[in-house]
C-alpha positions as a printed Julia matrix, in Angstrom:
263×3 Matrix{Float64}:
  25.28  18.83  -83.49
  24.96  16.42  -80.63
  23.64  12.91  -81.27
  22.05  12.96  -77.98
  18.48  14.19  -77.49
  17.4   16.27  -74.63
  13.84  17.04  -73.41
  12.51  20.38  -72.06
  13.31  22.16  -70.16
  16.77  20.95  -70.2
  17.29  21.29  -74.02
  17.2   25.19  -73.55
  20.77  24.95  -72.03
  22.1   23.84  -75.69
  21.33  27.43  -76.73
  22.57  29.43  -74.0
  26.43  29.51  -75.1
  29.35  30.98  -73.41
  28.1   34.47  -73.2
  25.5   33.64  -70.65
  28.35  32.21  -68.43
  30.1   35.64  -68.39
  27.35  38.03  -68.4
  27.17  38.04  -64.42
  29.66  37.71  -61.8
  27.17  35.16  -60.13
  25.86  32.02  -61.84
  22.31  32.23  -63.34
  19.58  31.0   -61.0
  18.66  28.12  -63.17
  15.81  26.73  -61.16
  14.25  30.15  -60.68
  14.77  31.15  -64.48
  14.23  27.98  -66.27
  11.88  26.14  -63.91
  14.26  23.22  -63.13
  13.29  20.8   -60.35
  14.44  17.52  -59.04
  12.59  15.87  -61.74
  15.14  17.43  -64.21
  18.23  16.17  -62.28
  18.77  12.85  -64.28
  18.51  14.63  -67.47
  20.85  17.48  -66.35
  23.33  15.01  -65.08
  23.49  13.28  -68.56
  24.2   16.56  -70.09
  26.68  17.5   -67.55
  28.8   14.47  -68.42
  28.0   14.22  -71.99
  31.69  14.09  -73.53
  30.37  14.77  -77.03
  29.39  18.21  -75.77
  32.17  18.82  -73.51
  34.67  18.54  -75.98
  33.01  20.19  -79.0
  34.38  23.2   -80.48
  34.09  26.23  -78.18
  32.39  28.48  -80.97
  29.26  26.12  -80.88
  26.72  27.26  -78.17
  25.95  23.55  -77.48
  29.56  23.1   -76.09
  28.79  25.05  -73.25
  25.57  23.33  -72.11
  27.44  21.03  -69.71
  28.79  24.04  -67.64
  25.15  25.23  -67.56
  24.15  21.75  -66.47
  26.58  21.05  -63.73
  25.8   24.72  -62.36
  21.97  23.94  -62.43
  22.92  20.55  -60.62
  24.75  22.41  -57.91
  21.94  24.82  -57.19
  19.43  21.74  -57.11
  21.59  20.19  -54.41
  21.57  17.15  -56.7
  23.16  14.39  -54.4
  22.63  11.67  -57.12
  24.95  13.6   -59.34
  27.84  13.37  -57.38
  28.93   9.85  -58.48
  28.37  10.48  -62.02
  30.57  13.58  -62.03
  33.17  11.78  -60.34
  33.05   9.11  -62.86
  34.11  11.56  -65.69
  36.97  13.23  -63.57
  39.68  11.42  -65.71
  38.23  12.2   -68.95
  37.82  15.8   -67.97
  41.34  16.17  -66.58
  42.37  18.84  -69.11
  38.99  20.9   -69.06
  39.65  24.06  -67.09
  35.93  24.86  -66.61
  35.36  21.54  -65.09
  38.18  21.61  -62.88
  37.69  25.14  -61.74
  33.88  24.76  -61.02
  33.56  21.36  -59.61
  34.58  22.58  -56.11
  31.81  25.24  -56.12
  29.25  22.57  -57.53
  30.13  19.97  -54.73
  29.89  22.61  -52.25
  26.52  23.46  -53.23
  25.45  19.93  -53.0
  26.81  19.73  -49.56
  27.61  16.67  -47.22
  26.75  13.98  -49.63
  29.93  14.86  -51.66
  32.16  14.49  -48.79
  32.57  10.72  -48.7
  32.91   9.89  -52.46
  35.3   12.74  -52.89
  37.38  11.29  -50.03
  37.56   8.17  -51.58
  38.5    9.54  -55.02
  41.41  11.65  -53.27
  42.71   8.41  -51.48
  42.85   6.28  -54.71
  46.41   6.61  -55.9
  45.32   5.15  -59.45
  43.4    8.36  -60.35
  45.35  11.03  -62.14
  47.29  13.62  -60.4
  45.39  16.74  -61.65
  42.0   15.08  -60.95
  43.08  14.33  -57.17
  44.14  17.92  -57.06
  40.56  18.96  -58.04
  39.12  16.41  -55.29
  41.31  18.21  -52.75
  40.07  21.53  -53.77
  36.49  20.07  -53.33
  37.43  19.14  -49.7
  38.81  22.61  -49.09
  35.69  24.37  -50.56
  33.3   21.97  -48.53
  35.33  22.71  -45.23
  35.11  26.43  -45.94
  31.56  26.65  -47.05
  30.13  24.32  -44.4
  32.03  24.8   -41.13
  30.41  21.88  -39.67
  32.33  19.71  -42.18
  35.69  21.25  -41.87
  37.05  18.59  -39.29
  35.89  15.83  -41.57
  37.66  17.51  -44.62
  40.76  17.97  -42.68
  40.83  14.47  -41.61
  40.3   13.1   -45.27
  43.31  15.38  -46.49
  45.3   14.03  -43.42
  44.64  10.61  -44.12
  45.9   10.82  -47.62
  49.14  12.87  -46.53
  49.93  10.13  -43.81
  50.82   8.05  -46.99
  53.29  10.76  -48.0
  56.1    8.08  -48.6
  53.82   6.58  -51.3
  52.67   9.76  -52.75
  54.63  11.85  -55.25
  56.18  15.2   -53.73
  53.7   17.14  -55.92
  50.75  15.34  -54.39
  52.0   15.93  -51.0
  52.66  19.62  -51.89
  48.74  19.79  -53.04
  47.75  18.06  -49.75
  49.82  20.44  -47.51
  48.6   23.6   -49.55
  44.7   22.28  -48.96
  45.33  22.02  -45.2
  46.8   25.47  -45.22
  43.74  26.82  -47.04
  41.62  25.42  -44.15
  44.05  26.88  -41.87
  44.47  23.48  -40.11
  47.12  24.1   -37.36
  46.17  20.72  -35.94
  47.7   19.14  -39.05
  51.26  20.56  -38.28
  52.54  17.22  -36.84
  51.86  15.12  -40.14
  52.92  18.17  -42.28
  56.3   18.02  -40.42
  56.69  14.55  -40.92
  56.37  14.92  -44.86
  58.69  17.71  -44.92
  61.4   15.82  -42.45
  61.22  13.01  -45.16
  62.27  15.66  -47.85
  59.18  14.49  -49.74
  57.19  17.65  -50.51
  57.44  19.9   -53.59
  58.5   23.31  -52.26
  57.04  25.12  -55.44
  53.42  24.53  -54.45
  53.4   25.71  -50.91
  56.97  26.52  -49.94
  59.17  25.01  -47.22
  58.48  23.81  -43.7
  59.16  27.43  -42.35
  56.75  29.1   -44.97
  54.09  26.35  -43.58
  54.64  27.25  -40.01
  54.3   31.15  -41.03
  51.0   30.42  -42.88
  49.64  28.42  -39.88
  50.71  31.22  -37.46
  53.39  29.07  -35.62
  56.15  31.41  -36.37
  55.96  35.14  -37.13
  57.48  36.62  -40.27
  60.37  38.13  -38.14
  61.05  34.69  -36.69
  61.18  33.19  -40.07
  63.39  35.79  -41.33
  65.71  35.41  -38.13
  65.77  31.64  -38.79
  66.79  31.82  -42.45
  69.54  34.44  -41.67
  70.94  32.4   -39.03
  70.95  29.07  -41.19
  72.45  31.18  -44.11
  75.05  32.48  -42.09
  75.85  29.0   -40.63
  76.12  27.5   -44.22
  78.48  30.25  -45.14
  80.67  29.56  -42.31
  80.57  25.91  -42.78
  81.41  26.37  -46.61
  84.46  28.71  -45.76
  85.73  26.49  -43.21
  86.06  23.76  -45.84
  88.06  25.96  -48.15
  91.84  24.85  -48.54
  94.22  27.27  -47.21
  95.56  29.63  -49.63
  99.17  30.59  -49.71
 100.1   33.71  -48.06
 100.17  36.84  -50.34
 102.26  38.97  -47.83
 105.66  40.66  -48.63
 107.61  37.66  -47.35
 105.83  35.35  -49.72
 106.46  37.44  -52.77
 110.12  37.94  -51.69
 110.52  33.9   -51.46
 109.08  33.22  -54.83
 111.39  35.59  -56.57
 114.15  33.81  -58.69
 117.64  34.57  -57.58
 119.7   36.88  -59.77
 122.71  35.12  -61.75
 126.14  36.23  -60.2
 128.18  38.27  -62.64
 131.26  36.75  -63.96
């Protein structure tokens, strides 16, 4: 099907299909099973970003070869594959497999993925969902490599500091990513974005929800605050209602029309 030619052992991936991706909960050990080495990284990279394969009909086994290829690149810790993979993020924006698996692939590659991913996230010209994937990569890097957590938090914070230039949805993604990293130290910048009323609540809730997730407020404190605020809103709303006429006996009597006198 593909107009590109792939040499052994990489060409074996063209025949594996989708079934081999779902047979095991864990990924195939590609280097061990197929003998891939560093020498195969250029060929695997070419296959991973092959758009003809990536957008082929899913019933063709060859269309699944890129997924196998990028998994193998992760296992080989292929640092040279980071930039090529990032270069096709925009083209792969609607590819669910790509967006879901890139965080794992980049986490396997390790520290070499941090700086290029940070630069991609910070660029407002990149598509929203692609930047969301980049944020997920930083989260996965920080979770997988504790020594990188501080750098990943700093990268997310640097983009959130531009909250006024971001969309509310982008700010919601950044806040949610910081929550995934349990970044209590990010509370001040998160609070600023919420104070500006420029964070999409549908992604990670409101400022009270964030404080609860970060352990800054207990669930009981959040409940108490919401109850108090709701009661205050009701009081203010009621106080602004126009005074209604009395419905007592006197009012009813006053409204009756006087009877006509008999002649």
